[in-house]
C-alpha positions as CSV (number, residue, x, y, z in Angstrom):
1,M,-20.4,1.7,21.9
2,P,-17.1,0.2,22.0
3,L,-14.6,-0.2,19.2
4,R,-14.3,-3.7,17.7
5,N,-11.1,-5.0,17.3
6,P,-10.0,-4.1,13.4
7,L,-8.9,-7.7,13.0
8,L,-12.7,-9.2,14.1
9,L,-14.2,-6.3,11.7
10,L,-11.5,-7.9,8.8
11,G,-12.9,-11.6,10.0
12,R,-11.1,-14.5,8.6
13,S,-12.1,-14.6,5.2
14,G,-11.0,-10.9,4.5
15,I,-7.2,-11.6,6.6
16,N,-7.2,-14.6,3.7
17,I,-7.8,-11.9,1.0
18,L,-5.2,-9.6,1.9
19,S,-2.8,-12.1,2.3
20,A,-3.4,-13.5,-1.0
21,M,-3.1,-9.5,-2.3
22,V,-0.3,-9.2,-0.2
23,L,1.5,-12.3,-2.0
24,L,-0.1,-11.4,-5.4
25,G,1.6,-7.8,-4.2
26,L,5.0,-9.5,-3.8
27,W,5.3,-11.9,-7.0
28,L,4.3,-9.2,-9.1
29,L,7.3,-6.8,-7.7
30,I,9.1,-9.9,-8.1
31,G,7.8,-10.4,-11.5
32,W,8.6,-7.1,-12.6
33,Q,11.9,-7.1,-11.1
34,I,13.2,-9.9,-12.8
35,Q,11.8,-8.6,-16.3
36,T,13.5,-5.3,-16.0
37,S,16.8,-8.1,-14.6
38,Y,16.5,-9.7,-18.4
39,R,15.6,-6.2,-20.1
40,D,18.6,-4.3,-18.4
41,A,21.6,-8.0,-19.3
42,Q,20.0,-7.5,-22.7
43,A,20.2,-3.5,-23.1
44,D,23.4,-3.7,-21.8
45,A,25.4,-6.6,-23.8
46,G,23.5,-4.6,-27.2
47,R,25.7,-1.4,-25.8
48,D,28.6,-3.1,-25.7
49,T,28.6,-5.3,-28.2
50,G,27.8,-2.4,-30.6
51,N,30.2,-0.2,-29.4
52,L,32.3,-2.6,-30.2
53,T,30.6,-3.5,-33.6
54,R,31.4,0.1,-34.6
55,A,35.0,-0.4,-33.3
56,F,35.5,-3.4,-35.7
57,A,33.5,-1.4,-38.6
58,Q,35.7,0.9,-38.7
59,H,39.0,-0.3,-38.3
60,V,37.8,-2.8,-41.3
61,S,36.6,0.0,-43.5
62,R,39.9,2.1,-43.2
63,T,42.1,-1.4,-44.2
64,L,39.9,-2.3,-47.1
65,S,40.4,1.1,-47.6
66,Q,43.7,1.3,-48.3
67,V,43.4,-2.0,-50.0
68,Q,41.0,-0.5,-52.4
69,Q,42.8,3.0,-52.9
70,L,46.2,0.6,-53.6
71,L,44.7,-1.1,-56.4
72,L,43.0,2.0,-58.1
73,E,46.5,4.2,-58.4
74,V,47.6,0.1,-59.8
75,S,44.7,0.3,-61.7
76,D,45.5,4.2,-63.4
77,R,48.9,3.1,-64.2
78,V,47.8,0.4,-66.0
79,E,45.1,2.2,-68.2
80,A,47.7,4.9,-69.1
81,G,50.3,1.7,-69.7
82,Y,52.6,3.9,-67.1
83,P,55.4,1.7,-65.9
84,V,54.1,-0.5,-62.4
85,D,56.6,-1.1,-60.0
86,L,54.2,-3.7,-57.5
87,D,56.8,-4.0,-54.6
88,L,57.8,-0.5,-55.1
89,M,53.8,0.6,-54.5
90,R,52.6,-1.8,-52.0
91,R,55.7,-0.5,-49.8
92,R,54.9,2.9,-49.8
93,V,51.4,2.0,-47.6
94,P,52.6,2.1,-44.1
95,G,51.5,-1.5,-42.4
96,L,50.0,-3.4,-45.6
97,D,52.6,-6.1,-44.4
98,R,50.7,-6.9,-41.5
99,V,47.0,-7.1,-43.8
100,S,48.0,-8.2,-47.6
101,K,50.7,-10.4,-48.8
102,F,49.8,-10.6,-52.3
103,L,49.1,-7.9,-55.5
104,G,49.1,-9.0,-58.2
105,I,48.2,-7.7,-62.5
106,L,45.6,-10.2,-64.6
107,D,45.6,-9.8,-68.2
108,A,42.2,-10.3,-70.1
109,D,42.3,-13.8,-69.8
110,G,42.8,-14.2,-66.7
111,R,46.5,-15.1,-66.6
112,V,49.1,-13.5,-64.1
113,I,51.3,-11.3,-66.1
114,Y,52.8,-9.3,-63.1
115,S,52.7,-9.8,-59.4
116,T,54.8,-9.6,-56.1
117,R,54.8,-13.8,-55.7
118,P,57.1,-14.5,-58.6
119,G,56.4,-17.9,-58.4
120,A,52.1,-16.7,-59.3
121,L,53.7,-15.2,-62.5
122,G,51.7,-16.6,-65.9
123,E,49.3,-18.5,-64.1
124,D,45.7,-18.9,-65.2
125,F,43.0,-17.4,-62.6
126,A,40.8,-17.4,-65.7
127,D,38.2,-19.4,-63.6
128,S,38.5,-18.2,-59.7
129,D,35.4,-16.9,-58.1
130,Y,36.8,-13.6,-58.0
131,Y,37.9,-13.1,-62.0
132,R,34.6,-14.2,-63.2
133,R,33.4,-11.6,-60.7
134,A,35.1,-9.1,-62.3
135,T,34.8,-9.5,-65.8
136,A,30.9,-10.2,-65.7
137,P,28.6,-9.2,-67.9
138,G,27.4,-5.6,-65.7
139,A,29.9,-5.7,-63.5
140,P,30.7,-3.3,-61.2
141,P,34.2,-1.3,-61.1
142,Y,36.0,-2.8,-58.8
143,G,34.6,-5.7,-55.8
144,F,35.7,-8.6,-54.0
145,G,35.5,-12.2,-54.2
146,K,34.7,-15.1,-52.4
147,P,37.8,-15.9,-50.0
148,I,40.6,-18.2,-50.8
149,I,40.8,-21.4,-48.4
150,G,44.2,-22.2,-48.3
151,R,45.6,-24.8,-46.0
152,T,44.9,-23.3,-43.1
153,P,42.2,-21.3,-42.1
154,L,44.8,-18.6,-41.0
155,M,46.4,-18.9,-44.3
156,S,42.9,-18.3,-46.2
157,S,42.3,-15.1,-47.7
158,I,40.0,-12.1,-48.9
159,P,40.2,-11.4,-53.2
160,F,38.9,-8.1,-54.1
161,W,40.1,-6.5,-57.6
162,V,39.6,-3.5,-59.4
163,R,38.7,-3.7,-63.7
164,V,40.8,-2.1,-65.9
165,Q,39.2,-1.0,-69.8
166,D,41.4,0.7,-72.2
167,G,39.2,3.7,-74.3
168,Q,36.9,1.9,-75.9
169,G,35.8,0.2,-72.8
170,R,37.2,-2.9,-73.5
171,L,38.8,-5.0,-70.5
172,K,41.6,-5.0,-70.5
173,A,43.1,-6.3,-67.6
174,V,42.2,-7.0,-63.5
175,V,44.3,-5.9,-60.8
176,V,43.8,-8.2,-58.0
177,G,45.1,-8.1,-54.4
178,D,43.8,-9.2,-51.1
179,V,43.5,-9.6,-47.0
180,L,44.5,-12.1,-44.9
181,S,42.3,-14.3,-42.8
182,E,45.2,-14.0,-40.0
183,Y,44.8,-10.3,-40.1
184,F,41.4,-10.4,-38.7
185,A,42.0,-13.0,-36.0
186,G,44.6,-10.6,-34.6
187,L,41.6,-8.2,-35.0
188,F,39.5,-10.3,-32.6
189,G,42.2,-11.8,-30.3
190,V,41.9,-8.0,-29.0
191,M,38.8,-7.7,-28.4
192,D,37.4,-8.0,-25.2
193,L,34.8,-11.0,-25.9
194,D,33.8,-12.8,-23.3
195,V,33.1,-16.6,-23.6
196,G,31.2,-17.7,-26.0
197,G,31.3,-15.0,-27.8
198,V,32.5,-14.5,-31.4
199,A,32.9,-11.5,-34.2
200,T,31.9,-12.4,-37.9
201,L,32.4,-10.5,-41.2
202,V,29.9,-11.7,-44.0
203,D,28.4,-10.4,-46.5
204,T,24.9,-10.0,-47.7
205,D,25.0,-13.5,-49.0
206,G,25.5,-15.1,-46.0
207,T,28.8,-16.4,-46.9
208,I,31.3,-15.8,-44.3
209,Y,34.9,-14.2,-44.7
210,A,36.1,-14.3,-40.7
211,R,35.1,-15.3,-37.9
212,S,36.9,-15.8,-34.3
213,G,35.8,-18.8,-32.2
214,E,36.6,-22.3,-31.8
215,N,35.6,-22.6,-35.3
216,P,37.1,-20.9,-38.1
217,S,36.7,-23.5,-40.2
218,V,33.3,-22.4,-41.4
219,V,35.2,-19.9,-43.1
220,G,34.5,-19.4,-47.4
221,Q,31.0,-21.4,-46.5
222,T,27.8,-20.4,-46.9
223,F,24.9,-19.7,-45.1
224,R,21.2,-19.3,-45.8
225,N,19.9,-18.0,-42.4
226,L,21.5,-15.9,-40.8
227,G,19.8,-13.0,-38.8
228,V,21.9,-10.7,-39.0
229,V,22.1,-11.2,-42.7
230,D,18.6,-10.7,-42.9
231,A,18.4,-8.1,-40.5
232,A,21.2,-6.0,-42.3
233,R,19.0,-6.7,-45.7
234,K,16.0,-4.7,-44.0
235,E,18.4,-1.9,-41.4
236,P,22.2,-1.2,-42.3
237,R,22.8,-1.4,-38.6
238,G,21.3,-2.6,-35.6
239,V,20.6,-5.7,-33.0
240,V,19.0,-9.4,-33.3
241,V,19.1,-12.0,-30.2
242,G,18.5,-15.2,-31.9
243,Y,20.3,-19.2,-31.8
244,S,23.2,-18.6,-34.8
245,G,22.5,-20.7,-38.5
246,V,26.9,-21.7,-38.0
247,D,26.4,-22.8,-34.8
248,G,23.1,-22.9,-33.4
249,V,24.5,-20.7,-29.8
250,R,21.9,-18.8,-28.5
251,R,23.3,-15.3,-29.4
252,I,22.8,-11.0,-28.5
253,S,24.3,-9.7,-31.7
254,S,25.1,-6.1,-32.7
255,Y,25.8,-6.2,-36.1
256,E,26.6,-2.7,-39.2
257,K,27.0,-3.2,-42.6
258,L,30.2,-1.7,-44.8
259,E,29.8,1.8,-46.2
260,G,30.5,0.7,-50.4
261,A,30.9,-2.7,-49.6
262,N,28.5,-5.9,-49.8
263,L,30.2,-6.7,-46.2
264,I,28.6,-6.6,-42.6
265,V,30.5,-6.8,-39.7
266,A,28.8,-8.8,-36.0
267,I,29.4,-8.4,-32.7
268,G,28.1,-11.3,-30.8
269,Q,27.7,-12.5,-26.8
270,D,26.5,-16.3,-25.7
271,M,23.1,-15.4,-23.4
272,E,24.5,-18.0,-21.6
273,T,27.2,-15.7,-20.5
274,V,25.2,-12.2,-21.3
275,L,22.6,-13.5,-18.6
276,R,24.2,-14.4,-16.0
277,S,24.6,-12.5,-13.3
278,H,20.4,-12.0,-14.5
279,R,20.1,-15.9,-13.7
280,Q,22.2,-14.9,-10.2
281,M,19.7,-12.0,-9.8
282,R,16.5,-14.3,-10.8
283,N,17.0,-17.3,-8.2
284,Q,18.0,-14.7,-5.2
285,M,15.2,-13.1,-5.6
286,L,12.6,-16.5,-6.2
287,L,14.8,-17.6,-3.4
288,Q,14.1,-13.9,-1.5
289,G,10.4,-14.6,-2.6
290,A,9.7,-18.2,-1.8
291,A,11.4,-16.5,1.6
292,G,8.4,-14.0,1.5
293,T,5.2,-16.4,0.6
294,V,6.2,-18.3,3.7
295,L,6.2,-15.9,6.2
296,V,3.2,-14.2,5.3
297,L,1.0,-17.5,5.4
298,S,2.9,-18.0,8.6
299,L,2.0,-14.6,10.1
300,G,-1.7,-15.5,8.3
301,L,-1.6,-18.7,10.0
302,L,-0.7,-17.1,12.9
303,V,-3.7,-14.5,12.5
304,N,-6.2,-16.7,11.6
305,V,-5.8,-18.4,14.8
306,Y,-5.8,-15.2,16.8
307,V,-8.9,-14.3,14.8
308,L,-10.4,-17.5,15.7
309,R,-9.5,-16.9,19.6
310,L,-10.6,-13.5,19.6
311,Q,-14.0,-14.8,18.0
312,S,-14.7,-17.4,20.1
313,S,-13.7,-14.7,22.9
314,E,-16.2,-12.1,21.8
315,A,-18.8,-14.4,21.3
316,A,-18.2,-16.1,24.9
317,A,-18.5,-11.8,26.2
318,R,-21.8,-11.4,24.0
319,A,-23.5,-14.6,25.6
320,A,-22.5,-13.3,28.7
321,R,-23.7,-9.6,27.9
322,I,-27.0,-11.1,27.3
323,E,-27.0,-13.5,29.9
324,A,-26.4,-10.4,32.3
325,E,-29.1,-8.2,30.8
326,H,-31.7,-11.0,31.3
327,A,-31.1,-11.8,34.3
328,S,-31.2,-7.4,35.0
329,A,-33.6,-7.5,32.8
330,V,-35.7,-10.5,35.4
331,K,-34.4,-8.6,38.1
332,S,-35.7,-5.6,37.3
333,Q,-39.4,-7.0,36.3
334,F,-39.3,-8.7,39.2
335,L,-38.6,-5.8,42.0
336,A,-41.5,-4.2,39.9
337,V,-44.0,-6.7,40.3
338,A,-42.7,-7.0,44.0
339,S,-42.8,-3.1,44.2
340,H,-46.6,-3.1,42.4
341,E,-48.3,-5.5,44.6
342,L,-46.4,-3.9,48.2
343,R,-48.6,-0.9,47.2
344,T,-51.4,-1.7,47.8
345,P,-51.4,-3.1,51.2
346,L,-48.9,-0.1,51.9
347,N,-51.3,2.7,51.2
348,A,-54.3,0.9,53.0
349,I,-51.8,0.4,56.6
350,I,-51.0,4.4,56.2
351,G,-55.0,5.0,55.5
352,F,-55.4,3.8,58.1
353,A,-52.8,5.0,60.2
354,E,-53.9,8.0,60.0
355,V,-57.1,8.0,60.1
356,M,-56.2,6.5,63.9
357,E,-53.8,9.3,64.2
358,V,-56.4,12.1,63.9
359,Q,-59.2,9.5,65.9
360,I,-62.2,9.5,63.2
361,H,-64.0,7.0,64.9
362,G,-63.4,8.1,68.6
363,P,-60.5,8.1,71.4
364,L,-58.8,5.2,71.2
365,G,-57.5,6.1,74.6
366,S,-54.3,6.1,75.3
367,P,-51.6,8.8,74.0
368,K,-49.0,6.3,73.3
369,Y,-51.8,4.7,70.7
370,M,-52.1,8.2,68.7
371,E,-48.3,8.6,68.8
372,Y,-47.5,4.9,67.5
373,A,-50.1,5.5,64.4
374,G,-47.9,8.3,63.6
375,D,-44.9,6.0,64.0
376,I,-46.7,4.0,61.6
377,R,-47.6,6.7,59.1
378,S,-44.6,8.0,58.9
379,S,-42.7,4.9,57.8
380,G,-45.2,3.7,55.6
381,L,-44.7,6.8,54.0
382,H,-40.4,6.4,54.1
383,L,-41.6,2.8,53.2
384,L,-43.7,4.3,49.7
385,A,-41.2,6.4,48.7
386,L,-39.2,3.6,49.2
387,I,-41.0,1.4,46.6
388,N,-41.9,4.5,44.1
389,D,-37.7,5.0,43.6
390,I,-37.2,1.3,42.8
391,L,-40.3,1.1,41.1
392,D,-38.4,3.9,38.7
393,L,-35.9,2.8,39.0
394,S,-36.9,-0.9,37.4
395,K,-38.7,1.0,34.8
396,I,-35.9,2.7,33.9
397,E,-33.4,0.0,33.6
398,A,-36.1,-1.8,31.4
399,G,-36.7,0.5,28.9
400,R,-41.0,0.5,29.9
401,M,-40.7,4.1,31.7
402,D,-43.0,6.8,30.0
403,L,-42.2,10.2,29.3
404,M,-45.3,12.5,28.1
405,V,-43.1,15.4,27.1
406,E,-44.8,19.0,26.9
407,P,-43.5,22.4,27.2
408,V,-42.4,23.4,30.6
409,D,-42.2,26.5,32.6
410,L,-39.2,26.2,34.3
411,A,-39.5,29.0,36.2
412,A,-43.0,27.9,37.5
413,L,-41.5,24.3,38.1
414,V,-38.0,25.4,40.3
415,N,-39.9,27.8,42.8
416,D,-42.6,24.7,43.1
417,C,-39.9,22.6,44.5
418,V,-38.5,25.9,46.1
419,R,-41.1,26.8,47.8
420,M,-41.9,22.4,48.3
421,L,-38.7,22.4,49.6
422,Q,-38.5,25.3,52.1
423,G,-39.9,24.7,55.7
424,R,-37.0,21.7,55.5
425,A,-34.2,24.1,54.7
426,G,-35.5,26.3,57.4
427,K,-35.8,23.1,59.7
428,G,-31.9,23.5,59.0
429,R,-31.2,26.4,58.3
430,V,-30.4,26.4,54.9
431,A,-30.6,29.4,52.5
432,L,-32.8,27.2,49.6
433,A,-33.0,29.7,46.3
434,G,-34.1,29.6,43.0
435,D,-32.9,32.2,40.4
436,V,-34.7,31.6,37.0
437,S,-35.5,34.4,35.4
438,R,-39.1,34.7,33.3
439,P,-39.6,34.4,30.4
440,S,-38.6,31.1,31.6
441,P,-35.7,29.3,28.2
442,A,-37.8,27.0,26.3
443,L,-37.9,23.1,27.3
444,K,-39.8,20.3,26.8
445,A,-40.2,17.6,28.8
446,D,-41.9,15.6,31.3
447,P,-42.9,18.0,34.0
448,L,-43.3,15.4,36.7
449,K,-40.1,14.0,35.3
450,L,-38.6,16.9,35.4
451,K,-39.8,17.8,38.6
452,Q,-38.8,14.8,41.0
453,V,-35.3,15.0,39.3
454,L,-35.2,18.8,41.2
455,L,-36.4,17.7,43.9
456,N,-34.7,14.8,44.7
457,L,-31.3,17.1,43.6
458,M,-32.6,19.9,46.1
459,N,-33.2,17.5,48.7
460,N,-29.7,15.7,48.5
461,A,-28.2,19.5,48.6
462,V,-29.6,21.1,51.5
463,A,-29.5,17.2,53.7
464,H,-25.5,18.1,53.0
465,T,-25.5,21.5,53.9
466,P,-24.4,22.4,57.3
467,A,-25.9,25.4,58.7
468,G,-25.6,29.1,57.5
469,G,-25.5,27.6,54.2
470,Q,-26.6,28.3,50.8
471,V,-29.0,25.7,48.0
472,H,-29.0,27.1,44.3
473,V,-31.0,26.5,41.4
474,S,-30.9,28.4,38.4
475,A,-31.1,27.8,34.7
476,R,-29.3,29.3,31.2
477,A,-29.1,28.4,27.1
478,I,-27.0,27.2,25.5
479,D,-25.6,27.1,22.5
480,G,-26.4,23.8,19.7
481,G,-30.3,23.6,21.7
482,W,-29.8,22.8,24.7
483,L,-30.6,24.5,28.8
484,E,-28.6,23.9,31.9
485,I,-30.2,23.2,35.5
486,Q,-27.7,24.1,38.1
487,V,-28.8,22.9,41.6
488,S,-25.4,24.0,43.7
489,D,-24.2,24.0,47.0
490,T,-21.9,25.2,50.0
491,G,-22.0,21.6,51.5
492,R,-19.0,19.5,52.0
493,G,-18.1,18.1,48.7
494,M,-17.2,14.0,47.3
495,N,-14.1,13.4,45.9
496,A,-14.3,11.4,43.1
497,T,-15.3,7.7,44.6
498,E,-17.7,9.4,46.4
499,I,-19.3,10.5,43.6
500,A,-19.5,7.6,41.7
501,T,-20.2,5.4,45.3
502,A,-23.4,8.1,44.9
503,L,-24.4,7.4,41.3
504,E,-24.4,4.0,42.1
505,P,-28.0,2.2,43.1
506,F,-28.9,1.8,47.0
507,R,-25.5,3.7,48.2
508,Q,-25.5,6.9,50.2
509,V,-22.4,8.4,51.0
510,H,-22.6,9.2,54.8
511,S,-21.2,12.3,57.0
512,H,-21.8,13.9,60.1
513,L,-24.7,15.8,58.4
514,S,-26.9,13.3,57.0
515,R,-26.2,10.3,59.1
516,N,-29.3,10.3,61.3
517,R,-30.8,11.4,57.5
518,E,-33.7,8.5,56.3
519,G,-32.3,7.3,52.3
520,T,-33.0,5.0,50.0
521,G,-30.1,5.4,47.9
522,L,-31.7,5.4,44.6
523,G,-32.2,9.4,44.7
524,L,-29.3,10.4,42.4
525,P,-29.5,6.9,40.2
526,V,-33.4,7.9,39.6
527,A,-32.5,11.1,38.9
528,R,-30.0,10.3,36.1
529,G,-32.1,7.1,34.9
530,L,-35.2,10.0,34.5
531,V,-32.3,12.8,32.7
532,E,-30.4,10.5,30.4
533,L,-34.3,9.0,29.2
534,H,-34.8,12.6,27.8
535,G,-31.7,12.9,25.8
536,G,-29.5,14.4,28.9
537,K,-26.6,14.0,31.1
538,L,-26.3,14.8,34.3
539,L,-23.3,16.0,36.0
540,I,-21.2,16.4,38.8
541,D,-18.7,18.6,40.1
542,S,-17.6,18.6,43.4
543,T,-14.7,19.7,45.6
544,P,-14.4,18.6,49.8
545,G,-14.7,21.3,51.7
546,Q,-16.2,23.8,48.9
547,G,-19.7,21.9,48.4
548,T,-21.2,20.5,44.6
549,I,-22.8,21.6,41.5
550,V,-25.1,19.5,40.2
551,T,-25.6,20.2,36.1
552,L,-28.6,18.8,33.8
553,R,-27.9,19.1,30.7
554,L,-31.3,18.7,28.1
555,P,-31.9,19.1,24.9
556,V,-34.7,22.4,25.1
557,A,-36.5,20.5,21.8
558,G,-36.8,17.3,23.9
559,P,-36.0,14.2,23.9
560,M,-36.4,12.7,20.0
561,L,-34.7,16.3,18.4
562,L,-31.1,16.6,20.0
563,T,-27.7,17.1,19.4
564,R,-25.3,15.3,21.4
565,R,-22.6,17.4,23.4
């Protein structure tokens, strides 16, 4: 049975399902790539802001440490009662002028008693935030207050203080210094922040101490819903993504809480900027996905149309095959019926011709009548053989040929065939011999049908072998439960075209040896049909000028128990 086109086996429904699976896989892949791109963009932004935050935090910590160290040195001198030269002490700290502009000492009542700014002497800062924090019960030795807002945000500053106590633990003075917002503005300016990026210094209460960007006026304001503040209360450093409580912009922010202070450094990047390249890639992937979808759908449509045409062609071929099989069956049935109806009168003609030939009821008169009667009987026998071959071929093609399978004595059967054809071989001076040793190979078959096959093959071999030639019949068992019977001759041989012709019904291969030979052209087709009914094969190996070998390959167990070879 020929292999069907895989597209027909798959069917239109299968093709549609396959197309849907391809599209599903395509969009799953696109979705995975888009999601991966989004995670990568966010991870890269988190890594970049994290690096900037660490650098910013280290710089701020060093600066605040310098200011704190200066305040502690001043407080030590005040506590010990030593003279204090604030300007000199400030100058000993390298670069402090860029960071801080004020250094002063407040007495226990909050009045300025020493200051690097002469105009501040005697001023009362008792109501200031940092003084209240420094003098509050249980206050730490040092700290900072809320930003002091100047005329502009850049003129604002962050006050830092250190408590000075006497020997009895009573407040003696408060040493105060500041860090300018201008310093942070300069620091922010050298940072590589994209559009929408901000740097922020905020305390754990949500008060902004310094901020870059377009809206530095928020310095000094307190915001209760800052994501970095909420996160810093749980972990000292990390990354958060969310909408800013200051300006409502969605950012990815990296933060770090400064050690020893309740200050948080945070660097945020606008998610619109962070995701710009991701969105470009996403749009490109979506465009490619749309193009791929159109391509798959178009290809699926074309394949569906092609399959529809294949199905139509297959249906037409199937209908034609059924019609041809029906016509063949009708033909075979007609031939079988016609042949059967011809056999009865033909047998009567042969019988009456034989009676006349032997003159059972008396002389016929002229000897010519006896010669005519012999011709009638001979022609009748030839016609009967033709009808029998037609009837056998019709039964085989119609599947109505029955086999009577039984163990066969192959040696006896071959010897019987040789004996029956020995006279004809002798007339043509052809040596005919059978070589099947005893005990002969075991075989189950229909002995009459097998004998008919051998007689046909041997008769053909004798007819096509010139005088002095040989016809030989042999048999041997082969692996796999098979038996081979070979009929070989040293006749004229055949080429491939002639072999194909010989296997067709009513076709003959003529030569000068067989031109006048009586034949129907059905011997080989009938023989092949009978062999195939046994589950075997008929093989012809022939070479022009060298002879022909016809091989019958039969299953020794019979036609029901065989292994194809």
